[in-house]
Structure formats: structure tokens, C-alpha cells
C-alpha positions as CSV (number, residue, x, y, z in Angstrom):
1,X,135.7,47.1,-118.1
2,X,132.6,47.3,-117.2
3,X,131.9,45.9,-113.7
4,X,128.5,43.6,-113.3
5,X,127.2,43.6,-109.6
6,X,124.7,40.7,-109.1
7,X,121.0,40.9,-108.2
8,X,121.8,38.6,-104.9
9,X,124.6,41.5,-104.3
10,X,121.9,44.1,-104.0
11,X,119.2,41.7,-102.4
12,X,122.1,41.3,-100.0
13,X,123.3,44.9,-99.5
14,X,119.3,45.9,-99.1
15,X,118.8,43.0,-95.6
16,X,121.7,44.5,-94.1
17,X,120.5,47.8,-94.4
18,X,117.3,47.0,-93.0
19,X,118.9,45.1,-90.4
20,X,120.9,47.5,-89.5
21,X,118.0,49.8,-88.9
22,X,116.1,47.2,-87.3
23,X,118.8,47.1,-84.2
24,X,119.4,50.6,-84.1
25,X,118.7,51.3,-79.7
26,X,115.3,52.8,-79.0
27,X,116.8,55.0,-76.0
28,X,113.8,55.7,-72.8
29,X,114.5,59.1,-71.1
30,X,116.5,57.1,-68.4
31,X,118.5,55.7,-71.3
32,X,119.7,59.1,-72.6
33,X,120.4,60.3,-68.5
34,X,122.3,56.9,-67.7
35,X,124.0,56.5,-71.0
36,X,125.5,60.3,-70.9
37,X,126.7,60.0,-67.1
38,X,128.6,56.7,-67.9
39,X,130.4,58.4,-70.4
40,X,131.3,61.6,-68.2
41,X,132.8,58.4,-65.5
42,X,134.7,57.4,-69.1
43,X,136.3,60.1,-70.2
44,X,137.2,61.0,-66.6
45,X,138.8,58.1,-66.3
46,X,140.6,57.5,-69.6
47,X,142.0,61.6,-70.0
48,X,145.7,61.6,-68.6
49,X,146.7,64.2,-66.0
50,X,143.3,64.5,-64.5
51,X,143.2,64.9,-60.4
52,X,140.6,64.4,-57.8
53,X,140.4,68.3,-57.6
54,X,140.0,68.9,-61.7
55,X,137.2,65.5,-62.0
56,X,135.0,67.1,-59.2
57,X,134.7,70.2,-61.2
58,X,134.2,69.1,-64.3
59,X,131.8,66.7,-63.2
60,X,129.9,70.1,-61.1
61,X,129.5,71.4,-64.6
62,X,128.5,68.1,-66.3
63,X,125.6,67.7,-63.7
64,X,124.7,71.2,-63.8
65,X,123.9,70.9,-67.6
66,X,122.8,68.0,-67.6
67,X,119.6,69.7,-65.1
68,X,119.8,73.3,-66.8
69,X,119.2,71.4,-70.5
70,X,115.6,70.4,-69.5
71,X,114.5,72.2,-66.8
72,X,112.0,74.4,-68.9
73,X,110.4,71.3,-70.0
74,X,108.8,70.8,-66.6
75,X,106.8,72.9,-64.4
76,X,107.5,71.1,-61.0
77,X,111.3,72.5,-61.3
78,X,113.2,75.8,-61.4
79,X,116.4,76.7,-63.0
80,X,119.6,77.6,-60.9
81,X,119.7,80.8,-62.9
82,X,120.3,83.4,-60.1
83,X,120.8,80.8,-57.5
84,X,124.5,80.0,-57.6
85,X,127.4,81.9,-57.7
86,X,127.5,84.0,-60.6
87,X,125.5,82.5,-62.7
88,X,122.9,85.2,-63.4
89,X,121.8,84.6,-66.7
90,X,121.3,81.6,-69.0
91,X,119.4,80.9,-72.5
92,X,116.0,80.2,-72.4
93,X,113.4,78.5,-74.5
94,X,111.5,80.0,-77.2
95,X,107.7,80.6,-76.1
96,X,104.7,78.6,-77.1
97,X,107.7,76.5,-79.3
98,X,107.6,72.7,-79.2
99,X,111.2,71.0,-77.4
100,X,112.2,67.4,-77.6
101,X,114.2,67.5,-73.9
102,X,115.7,64.4,-74.6
103,X,117.6,65.7,-77.5
104,X,118.5,69.0,-76.0
105,X,120.2,66.7,-73.0
106,X,122.1,64.6,-75.4
107,X,123.5,68.0,-77.2
108,X,124.5,69.6,-74.2
109,X,126.1,66.5,-72.4
110,X,128.0,66.3,-75.5
111,X,128.8,69.9,-75.9
112,X,129.9,70.6,-72.2
113,X,132.0,67.1,-72.2
114,X,134.4,68.4,-75.2
115,X,134.8,71.6,-73.6
116,X,135.8,70.3,-69.8
117,X,137.8,67.5,-71.6
118,X,139.5,69.4,-74.1
119,X,142.9,68.0,-73.5
120,X,141.2,64.4,-74.0
121,X,142.3,62.0,-77.2
122,X,140.9,61.9,-80.2
123,X,139.7,58.4,-79.4
124,X,137.5,59.6,-76.8
125,X,136.1,62.8,-78.4
126,X,134.7,60.2,-81.4
127,X,133.5,58.0,-78.7
128,X,131.4,61.3,-77.6
129,X,130.5,62.0,-81.3
130,X,129.2,58.9,-81.8
131,X,126.6,58.2,-78.9
132,X,125.4,61.9,-79.5
133,X,125.1,60.8,-83.0
134,X,123.3,57.5,-82.0
135,X,120.8,58.8,-79.6
136,X,120.4,62.2,-81.8
137,X,119.3,59.5,-84.3
138,X,117.2,57.6,-82.4
139,X,114.8,60.6,-81.8
140,X,114.9,62.6,-84.8
141,X,113.8,59.6,-86.7
142,X,110.9,59.9,-84.3
143,X,110.0,63.5,-84.9
144,X,108.2,64.7,-87.8
145,X,109.1,68.3,-87.9
146,X,112.9,68.8,-88.2
147,X,112.6,72.2,-86.8
148,X,111.7,71.1,-83.8
149,X,114.9,68.3,-84.0
150,X,117.0,71.6,-84.6
151,X,115.4,73.8,-81.6
152,X,116.1,71.2,-79.0
153,X,119.9,70.6,-80.0
154,X,120.3,73.8,-80.5
155,X,119.1,74.9,-77.1
156,X,121.6,72.0,-75.3
157,X,124.3,73.3,-76.9
158,X,123.7,76.9,-76.3
159,X,123.2,76.2,-72.2
160,X,126.5,74.2,-72.3
161,X,128.2,77.3,-73.6
162,X,126.3,79.4,-71.5
163,X,127.6,77.4,-68.4
164,X,131.5,76.5,-69.7
165,X,131.7,80.4,-70.2
166,X,131.2,80.9,-66.8
167,X,133.1,77.9,-65.8
168,X,136.1,79.7,-67.4
169,X,136.0,82.5,-64.3
170,X,135.9,80.2,-61.3
171,X,139.8,79.8,-60.8
172,X,140.2,76.5,-62.1
173,X,139.7,76.5,-66.0
174,X,142.1,74.2,-67.2
175,X,143.6,73.1,-63.8
176,X,145.5,69.8,-65.2
177,X,148.1,72.4,-67.0
178,X,149.5,73.2,-63.2
179,X,148.5,70.4,-60.9
180,X,152.1,70.9,-59.4
181,X,152.7,73.9,-57.9
182,X,156.8,74.1,-57.5
183,X,157.0,77.7,-56.6
184,X,155.0,76.7,-53.5
185,X,157.2,77.7,-50.0
186,X,156.4,74.8,-47.5
187,X,155.3,76.4,-44.1
188,X,157.8,74.9,-41.5
189,X,156.2,74.1,-38.5
190,X,155.8,71.3,-36.1
191,X,153.3,68.8,-37.9
192,X,153.6,70.0,-41.3
193,X,153.0,68.4,-44.0
194,X,156.3,66.5,-46.1
195,X,156.6,65.4,-49.3
196,X,156.3,61.6,-48.9
197,X,158.6,59.6,-49.1
198,X,156.4,56.4,-50.0
199,X,153.9,58.1,-52.4
200,X,151.2,57.6,-54.8
201,X,152.6,60.0,-57.4
202,X,155.6,60.8,-58.8
203,X,155.5,64.6,-57.5
204,X,157.0,65.6,-54.7
205,X,155.0,69.0,-54.9
206,X,151.5,69.5,-53.6
207,X,148.5,69.0,-56.0
208,X,146.7,72.7,-56.7
209,X,147.6,74.5,-53.2
210,X,145.2,77.4,-54.8
211,X,142.3,75.3,-55.6
212,X,140.6,76.7,-52.5
213,X,140.4,80.0,-53.6
214,X,137.9,78.5,-56.6
215,X,134.6,80.3,-56.9
216,X,132.6,77.6,-55.3
217,X,128.9,77.0,-56.9
218,X,127.8,78.1,-53.4
219,X,128.3,81.5,-51.6
220,X,127.1,79.6,-48.5
221,X,129.7,76.9,-48.8
222,X,132.6,79.9,-49.4
223,X,130.7,81.2,-45.9
224,X,131.5,77.9,-43.4
225,X,133.5,78.0,-40.8
226,X,137.0,76.5,-40.5
227,X,136.6,73.4,-38.7
228,X,138.6,72.7,-35.8
229,X,141.5,70.5,-35.6
230,X,143.1,68.6,-32.9
231,X,146.6,70.9,-31.6
232,X,149.8,69.7,-32.5
233,X,151.8,67.5,-29.6
234,X,153.7,64.6,-29.5
235,X,153.2,63.4,-25.8
236,X,151.6,59.9,-25.7
237,X,148.2,59.9,-24.2
238,X,147.6,63.2,-25.8
239,X,144.5,63.5,-27.8
240,X,147.0,64.5,-31.1
241,X,149.5,61.5,-30.5
242,X,146.8,59.1,-29.6
243,X,145.2,60.1,-33.6
244,X,148.5,58.6,-35.0
245,X,148.5,55.9,-32.3
246,X,145.2,54.4,-33.4
247,X,146.3,54.6,-37.0
248,X,149.8,52.6,-35.8
249,X,147.0,50.0,-33.8
250,X,144.6,49.6,-36.3
251,X,147.6,48.8,-39.3
252,X,149.3,45.7,-37.0
253,X,145.9,44.5,-36.9
254,X,144.2,44.6,-40.4
255,X,141.6,42.1,-41.6
256,X,141.7,40.9,-44.8
257,X,138.2,42.8,-45.7
258,X,139.8,45.8,-44.4
259,X,142.6,45.8,-47.2
260,X,139.8,45.2,-49.7
261,X,138.3,48.4,-48.6
262,X,141.4,50.4,-48.5
263,X,142.8,49.5,-52.0
264,X,138.9,49.6,-53.6
265,X,138.4,52.9,-52.7
266,X,142.0,54.4,-53.7
267,X,140.5,55.5,-57.1
268,X,143.4,56.2,-58.2
269,X,143.6,59.2,-60.9
270,X,146.1,57.3,-63.2
271,X,143.9,54.3,-63.1
272,X,140.0,55.1,-62.1
273,X,137.3,58.1,-62.7
274,X,138.9,59.4,-59.4
275,X,136.6,59.6,-56.1
276,X,134.5,62.6,-57.4
277,X,133.7,59.9,-60.3
278,X,132.9,57.3,-57.5
279,X,130.2,59.4,-56.0
280,X,128.5,60.5,-59.7
281,X,128.7,56.3,-60.2
282,X,126.7,56.3,-57.3
283,X,124.1,58.4,-58.8
284,X,124.1,56.0,-61.4
285,X,123.5,53.3,-59.2
286,X,120.6,55.3,-57.6
287,X,119.1,55.6,-61.0
288,X,119.6,52.4,-62.3
289,X,117.7,51.0,-59.7
290,X,114.7,53.6,-59.3
291,X,114.3,54.6,-62.4
292,X,113.2,58.4,-61.7
293,X,112.3,60.7,-64.4
294,X,114.4,62.2,-66.5
295,X,114.1,65.7,-64.7
296,X,114.2,64.1,-61.2
297,X,117.8,62.1,-62.5
298,X,119.1,65.4,-63.7
299,X,118.5,66.8,-60.5
300,X,120.5,64.0,-58.3
301,X,123.5,64.3,-60.8
302,X,122.9,67.8,-60.1
303,X,122.6,68.4,-56.7
304,X,125.4,65.1,-56.2
305,X,128.0,66.7,-58.7
306,X,127.8,70.7,-57.5
307,X,127.8,69.4,-53.6
308,X,131.2,67.2,-54.3
309,X,133.0,70.0,-56.4
310,X,132.2,72.2,-53.3
311,X,133.5,69.7,-50.9
312,X,136.9,69.9,-53.4
313,X,137.2,73.5,-52.7
314,X,136.6,73.7,-49.1
315,X,138.5,70.7,-48.3
316,X,141.5,72.0,-50.2
317,X,141.2,75.3,-48.9
318,X,140.9,73.5,-45.2
319,X,144.1,71.7,-46.2
320,X,146.7,74.0,-47.3
321,X,145.3,76.4,-44.4
322,X,146.5,74.0,-41.8
323,X,149.1,72.2,-44.0
324,X,148.9,69.2,-41.8
325,X,151.1,66.1,-41.9
326,X,150.3,62.6,-42.5
327,X,151.0,59.3,-40.1
328,X,154.1,58.1,-42.5
329,X,155.6,61.4,-41.0
330,X,154.5,61.2,-37.3
331,X,154.6,57.8,-36.7
332,X,158.0,57.0,-37.7
333,X,159.3,60.1,-35.9
334,X,157.6,59.2,-32.3
335,X,156.2,55.9,-32.4
336,X,157.8,53.2,-34.3
337,X,160.5,54.4,-36.9
338,X,160.2,50.9,-39.2
339,X,156.9,52.1,-39.8
340,X,155.3,52.4,-43.5
341,X,151.4,52.7,-44.4
342,X,149.6,49.8,-45.8
343,X,149.1,52.4,-48.8
344,X,150.8,54.8,-50.5
345,X,150.7,58.6,-49.9
346,X,148.9,60.9,-52.3
347,X,151.0,64.7,-52.9
348,X,149.0,66.7,-50.2
349,X,148.2,67.7,-46.8
350,X,145.8,65.5,-44.7
351,X,143.4,67.4,-42.6
352,X,140.3,66.8,-43.5
353,X,139.9,63.6,-45.8
354,X,138.8,64.1,-49.1
355,X,137.7,61.1,-49.5
356,X,135.2,61.5,-46.2
357,X,134.4,65.0,-47.5
358,X,133.2,63.7,-50.8
359,X,131.4,61.0,-49.6
360,X,129.3,62.7,-47.2
361,X,128.7,65.4,-49.6
362,X,127.6,62.4,-52.0
363,X,126.1,60.5,-49.5
364,X,123.6,62.7,-47.8
365,X,122.3,64.2,-51.2
366,X,121.5,60.3,-52.2
367,X,120.1,59.7,-49.1
368,X,117.8,62.8,-49.6
369,X,116.7,62.0,-53.4
370,X,116.2,57.8,-52.8
371,X,116.1,57.7,-49.4
372,X,117.9,55.8,-46.3
373,X,117.7,52.2,-47.0
374,X,118.8,51.7,-50.3
375,X,120.6,48.2,-51.3
376,X,123.9,49.4,-53.8
377,X,126.1,46.6,-55.4
378,X,129.4,48.5,-56.4
379,X,131.0,47.1,-59.4
380,X,133.2,50.2,-60.4
381,X,136.5,48.5,-59.6
382,X,134.9,44.6,-60.8
383,X,137.9,42.8,-62.7
384,X,141.0,44.9,-61.6
385,X,143.8,42.9,-61.7
386,X,144.9,41.8,-58.3
387,X,147.4,44.5,-56.1
388,X,150.4,42.1,-55.8
389,X,152.2,44.6,-53.9
390,X,149.3,44.6,-51.4
391,X,148.3,41.2,-51.6
392,X,145.1,41.5,-52.1
393,X,142.2,41.2,-54.7
394,X,139.0,43.8,-56.0
395,X,135.9,42.4,-54.2
396,X,133.1,43.7,-55.3
397,X,131.5,45.9,-52.3
398,X,127.5,45.8,-51.3
399,X,126.0,48.0,-48.8
400,X,122.6,49.1,-47.5
401,X,122.4,52.7,-47.6
402,X,124.3,55.8,-49.4
403,X,125.6,56.0,-46.0
404,X,127.2,53.1,-45.2
405,X,129.3,53.2,-48.6
406,X,130.3,57.2,-47.1
407,X,131.4,55.1,-43.7
408,X,133.6,52.7,-45.4
409,X,134.8,55.4,-48.1
410,X,136.1,57.5,-45.0
411,X,137.3,54.5,-43.1
412,X,139.6,52.8,-45.9
413,X,141.8,55.8,-45.7
414,X,141.9,54.7,-41.7
415,X,143.2,51.2,-42.9
416,X,145.5,52.6,-45.4
417,X,147.1,54.6,-42.9
418,X,146.7,57.5,-45.0
419,X,144.6,59.4,-42.5
420,X,143.5,59.9,-38.8
421,X,140.0,59.2,-37.2
422,X,139.6,63.0,-36.6
423,X,140.2,63.7,-41.0
424,X,137.8,61.3,-41.5
425,X,135.0,62.8,-39.0
426,X,135.6,65.8,-39.7
427,X,135.7,64.8,-43.3
428,X,132.3,63.5,-43.2
429,X,130.5,66.1,-41.4
430,X,131.5,69.0,-43.3
431,X,130.6,67.3,-46.6
432,X,127.1,66.6,-45.0
433,X,127.1,70.4,-44.5
434,X,128.0,71.8,-48.1
435,X,125.4,69.2,-49.7
436,X,123.1,70.4,-47.2
437,X,123.0,73.7,-48.6
438,X,123.0,72.0,-52.1
439,X,119.8,70.4,-51.1
440,X,118.6,73.6,-49.3
441,X,118.1,75.7,-52.6
442,X,114.7,75.9,-54.9
443,X,114.9,73.1,-56.8
444,X,111.2,72.4,-56.8
445,X,108.2,75.1,-57.1
446,X,107.3,73.3,-53.9
447,X,110.5,74.4,-52.2
């Protein structure tokens, strides 16, 4: 029997269609940047087997792709082609042709995210596709020339593909497949790292012991000298002993606010977007507050993510060079055998602090980009359930500068009892040096 569709049905259907079209979001250039930055941190958080090391690498290439997919459209800025280590050739736009750079950025970010996080879930891949299509429709609907649309999309993808191909030779490609090295022979010397009994990770094997051999984005960062570390000594009053005594004393006098800082900055990769993701999130906070142009925002993401990626490579080289112990080894043996840190140990050596070097790199770049006095409210872990083990809530953090946030990041590892003051001081200092090298590249024609 033939089905009869009433006139009222068609009226309702047309009304729904018109309403859906009218509610389609209009994206500004800042929106396009921010939506993709938030997608990058989301995918990082909800992709299994992630680590701070692999995430730092991923953000480096994602941030660089954001910048390179739009930089030809801005006479003020230079490409990083020929400036970064081994990045000798990138696709070039056609001369005297028109491009829509929002569409280029959109296509490039979707493409690089799919490639870097090949192992993410089908649901996450669908999220990437959905955002790409939504932004594509928002801009393509306003452009009458289909060739401009296709040319812009194609260019963004070509840039992402070229950067991804370059990434595959850096030593960290698909690093999530070999997080822990079961074959590594641990150096056995006084003060050497031991697998933790009170651990943040299930593994007693070290995380990415060869990460420090990876190619840096900048040759200048590979050339930095190995930092000084206080020599091992168990005599009370010696500089080395006193580093651990400070950790012990602080643990006995932790305030509630210090406990809150310790858990806030934990950024465990099993439940968060990792410490490098937290730095990428801080760029988002700055961009939301300052609303810079698209190229300025892309430059900030690229600088920060490259600096953080190199910071983790340098940090991991030095960690495995010194192979230094953590307080959970030294304090029970030489100060108080019943002692246990407030925060569990991560599965790798101590010196220098990865949190500190990451935060120092982030703060150096963002202070350069947005100024010394910028009020920030960090809501990264807002709404998380109370940490019942440590009897502490996740409390939103507020800061008057990026460096104030970086200092608390470093201090949080001291409060947690997993890093000495030396680990944090050196980490912040080295992060600053690494970031300054990134800042010193010729990003602007005026440079």
C-alpha cells in the first residue's frame, strides 16, 4: 500500500532543516585555532598507553603543523623550513592563488592528529572528523569559489603529511609501542635509581630510557651542556644529604594548600592530558584571554610545543645519564625507614624534574608572547573526584603570571616528595634555556 505523507509533515521537516542551518556555528579565526587546540588535548587525554614523553612529541608536531599550515598567508612571519633540525622542504602554496587559511589550518590539524594518534579509538577519530567537517561547512558555505576551498584544504593536508613524514625519522615514532624497556641493564652505583615500591605506574621497568637519543627540533638544544648535579654523599650536613632532608621536613609539615598543588599538577597520563598537555592548555588560556590574531596564536602554540618537546628529550637524556635516585630510596635508608612520599614515584630516574623543565619552557615562551603579568585561572581538573587516598580535593588554581604557575608546577613535585629542590631548580633553568633557543628562531620578518 502506498504510504501517504501529509502536508504538515513536510512543513515540520522543512522547518527543522531551516532551523538546523540557522543554528550552524559561525567560527572566527580564533575559534578555529582554539577548537583544534582543545581537540589535541582531548585526544591526548583519552588515548590509552600515552606518556609524557610521547605526548610532548605529539604536541610539538601538532603545534608546528598549525603554524606552517597558515604562515604563507602572512607577510609578517617566516616558515620554519630550513630553521628546524632536518626540516628542509615543505609544500608551498601556488603563486598568485587565493587561499582560505582557516580551511587550511582546519584540514592540517585534522590530518596531523589522525596520523600522530593513529592508535586512538574509533570514537575519537569520529570526533576529529566531525570537527573538521563542521568548520569546513562553516567556511565553505561562505566561499563561492570551490577551487579556493579545495586548494586550501589540499594545502593544509599536504603540510601535515610532510611534517608527519619528517617526524617518522626522529626516533620517537609510535613510541607508545615501547614505553617500558625490559632489556635495559640498570647501572648499579651509589645513588642510582631503583624501581619504586610506591609507584605511580604498574611497571617496574623504566619509561623510554632511549628518548634522549631522539632528534631535537633545534640543533641548538641538542648542543646544551649537561647540567651540574650535586655529588652523592650520605654524610648528614653534606649538600646531597640536605637535599633529601628538605624533602623529608617538608613532608612532615605539608599544608592543605600544598597538598592541593601536589595532586593538581600530578597529570598522570592514565587520567589526564599529561604535563605537556597542561602546557598546551596554558597556551589556550592565554589565547582565550588575549584573543591574538590567527597567526599570532598559531605561533604561540608552535613555540610552546616545540620548546616542551625538546625539553623532554633533553630531560630524558640527562635523567638516564645520571640515573639518579628519588627520595623514596634515599630517605628510608638514611633518614627515616618508615617514610613514604605523599605522591607515588613515576617509573624513571629523578634528575632533573620533567615537570619543572616542561613548566620552565612553557612559561618562558608565554611570557615572551603575552607579557609578564597575565592573570590565569587553571580549571584543568575542575570537577574531578576527591583524591580519597590523600584526603585532598582538586581545587582550581589562579596565578598572576605564567612563571608563578611554572614555579608551583615545580614545587608540587617537592611537596609530593618525589623531587629534591635541586631537581626543580635545574629543571626550571634548563627549560628556560631551551625555550629561549626556540624564541630566537626567525619567526617574524622583523626578527
